[in-house]
N, C-alpha and C positions, 0 to 999 in steps of 0.2 A: 502312334504306329511304329512298328519296327522297320526302320528304313532300310536296313542292311541285311535282310534275310538271305541266307545262302541256299540256293535252289536244290542242291544235290543232298544236303544234310539237314536242312531246316535250322541250321545254326546262323548266326549273324556272320555276314561276310566281312571282308577287310574293310576297315573304316577308320576314320579319325574321330575319337571321342568328341561328342558335342560340347563338353566342358573344357576342351583344350582351347587356350586362348589364340593359338596360331590358327586353328580351324575357324573360330569365331571371326577372326580378322579376314581369312581369305574366302569364307563363304559369302561375305558381303562385297568382295572385290568384283568389278564389272567383268562381264564375260558370258558367253553361251554356256548352257549346260545341255549335254546330249549323251545318248547311249552310243557305244561304239564297240568295235573289236579291235585288238592289237595284234600285231605279228608277233611270233615267238622270236627268241634271240637270234636264230639262224636266219629266219626270213627277214628280220629287221636289218641284219648285217647285209644280206643280198641286195635288199631294197636300197640301202644307202650307197652301196658300191654301184648299183645300176644307175642311181641318180647321178652320181659323179661322172660316170662314163658318158651318159646321155648329155649332161650338162656340157661336156667338152665337145662331143660330136655335134651338137646342134647350136654351139656358140651362145649358150645361156650364161647369164651373170648372177642369177638369183642363188642364194646360199641354200644348199640341201638341207632338209629337216634332219636333226639329230635322230639317232635311232630310237630313243625314249619317247620322242614326240610323233612317231609314225603311227597312224591309226585309220580305221575305216569308220566313218560315221554311219550310224544306223537311223538315228531319229533325234531330232532336237525337241526339247520341251519348254524352252523359254531362255530368258537372260537374266543374270544378276545386274543390278540389285533389285530389280522389279519383281522377280519370281519369288513367291512366298515359299518359306521352308516347309509348310505343311503340303504344298503342291509337289515339291521334291519327294517328300516322304511318301505320298500317295503313288507317285510314279515308281518308286522303289518297291512298294509292296506289290504293284501290278507286274512289275518285272520278275518277282519271285515266282509268279504263277506260270511264266513261260515253260513249256515242256517241249523239248527238241533234243535229240542226240548230238554228239560232236560231229562235225562234218569237216571235209577238206575243202580248201579254197585255194585257187590259183589266179594270179594276174600275169597275162602274157602280152599286153600291149601297153603303149605309153602314148600320150598326146596332150596337148593343152586343152583344158576346158574353157569355157566362156568366162570372162571375168571384166573388171573395170579397167583401171590403169595397168594392174598386173594380173596375168592369168595363172591359174593354178595349173602346173605341169603334173600329171597323174599317171598312175598305173590303173588299168582296168582290165576287164577279161569278158570271155563269152560264158560257155557252160560252167567254167571254173568258179563263177561267182553266184550260181544259183542258190546255193545254201545260204549265202548272206541275204538274198532277196526273201527266202523263206523265213529266216530269223526275224527280219524286219517285219514281215506280215503278222508273225505270231506275237511280236511285241506290241504292234498297233492293235491287235485283236484284244489283248489283255488290258491295255490302257483305255481302250474305248469302253470296255466293260466297267472300268473305273470311273467313267465320266469324262475322259478326255475326248477331244475331237480335233481331227487333222483335216487340212485341206488336201484333197487328192491331187497328187502331182507325181510325175514319172521319177522313178529312182534307179540310178545307175551306180552300183557299188564301185567305189574307186578309193585310192590311197594317194593323197597329195605328196609329192616329193620336194616340190620347191615352188616358188612363185617368180614369174618372170614376165616382162613386157613383150617378148618375142613369142609368136604363135608357132607351135610345132605340130606338124601333121601326124596322123596315126602311124605308128611303127611297131613291129613286133619286137619283143624282148625274150630273153631266157626266163621261163616261168618262175615267179616268185610264189611259193606255195608253203602252206602249213596247215596243221590240224586245229580247228577253232573248237576250243574246250570251255570257253567262258565268254562273257560280254560284261562290260563295265559302264558305269556312269561317270561322266567326266565334267568337271568344271574348268573350262579354258580361261585362265587368268589373263585378262587382256592386257598387252603391254609388258607381260613378264616372261613370255615364251615358256609358260609353265602350265602343266595339267595337274589338277587336284582330282584324284579318284574319290568319288562319294559313295560308290557301292560296286560290287562285284558279285556275279552269279555264274556258278558252274553249270555246264550243260550235263545231265545225267548220263553216266556210263551204262547204267543198268538198262535191261529191256523194260518196255512199258507194261504196266499191268495188263495181263490178258493177252499179251503178244505171244504167238506161237513161235517156238524155236526150233 
């Protein structure tokens, strides 16, 4: 299977060649594999600044995520090393079938989510995250057609800023917004604070076939 198909062009998306020894090493590294969207450079900078301001305001001690690690999880498909490569490739093929135009996203609130010893302190939103919910449903639909199955559970799009033992109640923030034009498949390398991108799919700019303009 062609694991890295680019949705908008039909070409392979950004990937690391399977015969690259570094990739062979990292793909066996423990950690979850999940679909996600990432903020653009301006939104990532705004989110990091917001995290630092809220950290001081609320007396938190957890270290803010670096800009390059900020993301919004869409859907997990399993963990390395148990997850087989052919399952990852099948998920990538299904992801290439997702049809959805680019959309705007905005996070305007922050709070602590439930956690164990440390709670994730996150950005979330109201109507500004509807597009993310639609993208997740479209992704689930294509994956289920490919034979995947998922337990039904509630999904609230959010972007973790840091982890901390202290619980912070909901508060409004200046909106963090950007245009979502792609989604990615990420392998989070446990213990290395590093994300390895396994696939990338652009959302098509063009009108859908048969759409009246």
